[in-house]
Every structure is written in C-alpha cells, then in structure tokens.
C-alpha positions in Angstrom: 92.0 78.7 108.2 91.0 78.6 104.5 90.4 82.4 104.5 93.8 83.1 106.2 95.6 81.0 103.7 93.9 82.8 100.8 94.8 86.3 102.1 98.4 85.7 101.1 97.6 83.7 98.1 99.6 84.6 95.0 96.8 83.2 92.7 94.0 85.4 94.2 92.9 88.7 92.7 92.9 91.8 94.9 89.9 92.8 96.9 88.8 96.4 96.4 87.5 98.1 99.6 85.1 99.7 99.2 83.1 100.1 96.1 80.7 102.3 98.0 83.1 105.2 97.8 83.2 104.8 94.0 79.4 104.8 93.8 79.2 107.9 96.1 81.7 109.7 93.9 79.7 108.8 90.8 76.5 110.2 92.4 78.3 113.5 93.1 80.0 113.5 89.7 78.0 111.5 87.2 80.5 112.2 84.4 82.9 109.9 86.3 80.5 106.9 86.7 81.7 105.0 83.6 85.4 105.6 84.2 85.2 104.6 87.9 83.2 101.5 87.0 85.8 100.5 84.4 88.6 101.0 87.0 86.8 98.9 89.5 86.1 96.0 87.1 89.7 95.9 86.0 91.1 96.3 89.6 89.0 93.5 91.1 90.4 91.0 88.6 94.0 92.1 89.1 96.7 90.0 90.6 99.0 92.9 91.7 102.0 92.1 93.8 103.8 95.4 93.4 103.6 98.9 91.9 105.3 97.5 88.8 102.3 95.1 88.4 99.9 98.0 88.9 101.7 100.0 86.2 101.3 97.1 83.8 97.6 97.6 84.1 97.4 101.4 84.7 100.6 102.9 83.2 100.0 106.3 84.8 99.6 105.0 88.4 101.9 106.9 90.8 103.3 106.1 94.2 102.8 109.0 96.5 104.2 108.2 99.9 102.1 105.3 101.1 99.4 105.7 98.5 98.9 104.8 94.9 97.3 107.5 92.8 95.4 106.7 89.6 94.3 109.1 86.9 90.7 108.7 86.1 88.7 109.7 83.0 91.6 111.0 81.0 93.2 112.7 84.0 90.1 114.5 85.0 90.3 113.3 88.6 92.5 111.3 90.9 91.7 108.1 92.7 93.8 107.7 95.8 94.3 104.2 97.1 96.3 102.4 99.7 97.4 98.9 98.5 98.4 96.1 100.8 100.1 93.7 98.4 100.6 91.0 101.0 96.9 90.7 101.8 95.7 91.6 98.3 93.7 94.6 99.5 93.1 97.9 97.7 91.6 100.5 100.0 89.9 103.4 98.3 90.8 106.5 100.3 89.9 109.5 98.1 88.4 110.5 94.8 89.5 114.0 94.1 89.6 116.7 91.5 93.0 117.9 90.5 92.5 121.1 92.5 91.8 119.1 95.6 94.6 116.7 94.9 97.1 119.5 94.4 96.2 121.0 97.8 97.6 117.8 99.4 95.1 117.9 102.3 94.3 114.2 101.5 97.8 113.2 102.8 96.9 113.9 106.4 
C-alpha cells in the first residue's frame, strides 16, 4: 500500500515516462541532447499539480487538448507530453520538429 499512497502524494516529484524516448530523439538529433537532458532533469524534480505549476517552471508550456507541449532548444522542436497530475506522471508522447508539429498528425 505504500506505493499506492505515494502515487497521490502532494510531496512527491513527478515521474517522467519514459526517458528512453528522449534518448532515442537525442540519437536521431544530437543537437537536442543537451536541451532534452536539461528538460528531463528539471521535470523529474518537479512537483507539478497543474498547468499553472508547469508554467512556473517552463513559461512557454502550452496546453493542446489533452497534451502539454514544451518548446525545446529555443523553440527548435516540440516535446509533447501527457501529464496525469493526480498520479504525478509525465508521459512523453512525441518529440517533433515544428514542421511535424504543425501537421498535427501527432494528435491522433
């Protein structure tokens, strides 16, 4: 039961799922490696309970339907996440160029 109690714990940082997607994107686009690593290190220590909290950390974060979009590396690409605030989970869904993001195929 300790794990179940911690899932809704206000004092617990979020859990980013999965770092593997960030690493794969960095392998495909080495110029993003540092920026994605910084985003991960900041996010995994965050105590986000709402989009307002996210924006205190990343001012340019946007809500797009059920996703939260982050600008990465000075707006060179978009990191698309789905955040479950109740269970403190940040699911990495896509890491896209602006051209890919603008096509909106990722919303399907």
